[in-house]
N, C-alpha and C positions, 0 to 999 in steps of 0.2 A: 360582683360585676356592676359597674356604674351604668345605669340605663338612661340617665338624663343628665345633661351638662348645663350648668348655669352659664350666663353670658361671659362672666369673668373666668370661667374654667375652660373656655374654648381652646386656648393654646395647648392645653393638656389632651384634648380629645383626640387629635390626630396621632399623637405619640402613643397614647394608651390603646387606641384601636389597632395600631400597627403591632404593638406588643402582643395583644390578644390574638391577632391573626397569625403571628409567627409561632406562638405557643401551640395554636391549634394545628398548624401545618407541620411543625417540627416533630420528629420522632425521638428527639433527645440524643441523637447520635452524631449529628452534624456539628462539628466544632465551629464552623463559620457562623451557623445560625445561633449557637450558644453565645458566641462572642458578640454578635450583633444585638442579641437580647440583653446581654449585660450592659452594653453601651446605652441602649435605649432606656433601660430601667434606671440607670444612674441619672440620665438626662431628665427623665420624668420625675424622679425624686427631688432633684434640685429645683425643677420648675414648680413642683408642689410646695416646697418650702418657701420659694419666692412669692408665690401667689397667696398662700394661706397665712404667711407670716405678717402680712400687712393689709388685712381686710379692713374696709371701712365699716362703720355701723350698719349702713344700708346693705352691704354685701353679706354681713353676718345675718341680717334679717332674712335675706334670700336663702342663705344656707340653713337657717333654722327651719325654714319651710320646705326644704328639699324633699321632693316626693319619694326618694329612696331612703330617707332617714328612718331609723327604727322608731316604731310607735310603742305605746304602752303594752299591748299584747305581745309584741316582739320581745320586749325586755322580760315580761313575765315568763314567757316560754324559755328564755335563755338563762334566767337566774334562779328559777324555782325548781325544786325537785318534784313538786306536785302542786296543782292549783285547781280549786273548785270555784267556778264563777257563780255568783248569786245575783238575783234579778229583782227588780221592782221596788217601788217606794211605799207600798202598802196603802196608797191613797189614790193614785191615778193610773200608773202604769210603769213600764220599764223604758228607760232612755238609753239607746245603744251608744250615744255620744260619750257616756261615762260607763266604764266597766269596773267591776269590783268583785272581790271574793276573798277566800282564805287560801294562802299559799305558804309553802314551807321552803325556807332557804337555809341550807346546811343544817337541817333539823330544828331551826327556829321558826315558829309559826308567826306569820304576819297577816294583818288585814291589808290587802293591796288594792288601791283604788286609783284610777287614772282616766284622763281623756283619751278617746280613740277616734282618730280622723277617718280611717278607712283607706283601702287601696282600690283603685279602679272606680269608675263612675258609679256603678251600682252600689258598691259598699259605701262610698262617700255620701251618696244620697241617703242611704239607710241610716248612717251615723251622723247625718246633718253636718258633714265636714268638721266634726269635732266641736260643734257649738251646742252645748247642753241646754235642755229645757229645765224648768224647775224640778220636775220629777227626777232628773238625773242628780241634782244636788241633794234632794231629799233621800234618794237611794244611798248616796255617798254618806250622808249623815247617819242614816239607819245603820250602816255597816260600821261606822266609827263608834257609835254608841254601843254596838254589840262588842266591838273590840275592847271598849272600856269595861263592859260587864264581865268579859272573860279574861281581862288583864293581859291582853295581847297588844303588841305595838302596831302602829299604823304607818304604812308606807304609801305615799302618793306620788304619781307621775303627772306632771303638768304639761299639757300640750294642746292649747286651744287659741284660736284667734279672739275668742270672747264668748260670753253667754249669748244664746240666740235672742235677738231683739224683736221677734215677731209678736203680733197681737195676741195669739194664743198663749204664748209663754208669759206675757204680761198679765193676761187675764187669770192665769193659774198661779200668779204670785212669784214671778222671777226675782224681783228685787228682795222680797221677804225671804225667799229660800236662800239666796246668797248671804244676806245679813245674818240669818240664823246659823248658817255654817260658820261664819266668822266668829260669832259669839260662842258657839258650842266648842269649836276647836280651840279657842283661847283658854278654855277651862277643862278640856277633856283630860280625865285622870289616867292617861297612859302616854307612852312615848309616841311622838309624831315626827317622822322624817319625810321631807318633801324634796323632790328633784324636778327641776324644769328641764325637760328633755328636748323641747323644740320651741314653740311659741308659748309665752306666758302673757296672755292678753287680758287686761282690765280685770273687772270683778269676777269674770268667768274663770280666771286663773287663781285669783286670790282666794276664792271659796274652797280650794283644795290645797292651799299653801301656807296656812297659818300653822306654824310648826316649831318644834324645839330646835331643829336644824333644817335650814333651807339651802340647798345646793343648786348650782346650775351647771349643765354641761357647757363646755368651753364655747361652743358655737350656738348656744341658745340665746333667746331674748326674753325680757320680762319688763312690761311697761303698762302704763295706765291707758294707752291708746296705741293703735298701729301708726307707723309713719305716714301711711296714706291718709288715715283719718285726721291726723294732726295737720298734715299739709293742706287738706281740704278745708279745714276750719280756718287756718291762718292765711292761706294765699289764694284760694279759688275765688275768682270774681266772675268775669264774663267768659273767660276761656278755660281750657283744660290745664291741669297741672301734670308734671312729669317727673322724670328721674331726678332732676336737679333739686326740686322741692322735696322729694322723698329723702334725698341724701341729707339735706339741711335738717329736716324733721328728725330723722334717725339719730343724727349727731346731737341734736338738742335734747332729745328724750333721755339720753344716758341709759340706754336699754341693754347694753352688752354686759356679759358676766364680769368683766374686769371693772367696768364703771360701777356696777352695783356692789361689788366687793369693796371697792374703795369708799363708797357711800355708806357702807355698813348695813345694807338691806339684806344681803345674803351672807351665809357663813362659810362658803367655800366654793371653789371651782373644780369640777371634775374634768380632767384632761381628755381630749379626744385624739384619735390617731390622725396623722397628717392627712389633710383633705376632708376631714369630717367623719362623724360616727357611721355614716352609711358605707364608707369604704372598708371598715373593719368592725361590723356590728358585734361580733363575738368578743373581740378585744375590749370594745367599749362597755359591753354588758358585764364583763369580768371586773373592770374597774369600778363600775357602779355597785356591783355586788360587794366588793371589798370595802368600799366606802360605807355602804349601808350597815354591814356587820360590825365594822369598827366603831361607827357612830352609835349604834344601838348598845354596844358594850359600855361605852362611856355614859350614855344616858341611864342605863340600868343601875349604875352605881349611885345614882342620886335618889334620895327618898322622894316620894311623890309630891309632898308639899314643897320641897325645895325645887323640884322640876317645874311645878306650876308657877312658882314665884319667879324663877329665871325666865320662863316663857313670857310672863307678864312684863317683866322689866325689858326684855329684848324687844317686844312689840312697842312698848312705850317710848323706847329710845330711837326708833326709826323716824327720821325726818326732824329730829331735834334741832332747833335753831341755835346758832352760836350767840355769844354775848354781843350786843350792839347791832344785831341784825333786825 
């Protein structure tokens, strides 16, 4: 059930609420009600295809942030047979904005790590809206090094507006923690699979996404800065900025999955159900699970030295300029 509708989804809201009401009131025996439901469902499906088949980059940004969208712990619950969460960086404390632990997917053990935004005001504050402190990245690295030691693959879920930019985080070495993750992940001697499930913002996302295979869900975003931040830098003068500037910034940033696949930044796109992952989370999770297991099988066929060499070459080729540029 959709609890929140974005502005561009409003045409759907009336139809879907009517469908829900008819289902609730119907006893399944009234042929007129069943006929009306069938007509409304066909109309809603056509409208969904029309709306979600031509989203702008800014609309995809809004969809990537949808409050009903599945988060890391949701995917862990849906795809793992068993999961044990591990805590702490062994230096300062535990950061709830990043969760991690050991999980089993169809009998295959993974170290699973991801950003967690939280639902509801209380949990969002607890998890700092998915913006990690340095101890979160150190916890993630501790688990990745443990995965390397026990020769287990690493699976990461990326979903953050960015690393927390507060004074305390900077005092505890935010930039250094992110940089160390980038360095260590580039040479980690085990398979790494990363999936952007919502927002992939700046270095806060990059610190969990240096991988052998990087995928994005169809309606997720991945960029060096948010459209709002970009617009503020480029166009904010004396007055406020608004949707028009955000649209321009989102288009210029090339932050959608299709843009980044074309640019060679990511390795593939994981399809979402019509209307987004939040409309059919189990279906989305099943697709994610199949992608992860298929990818791991491919990576496990490579000797570790070849895996590292390919990872290195993959990273070196990102952003390569053409001749004459």
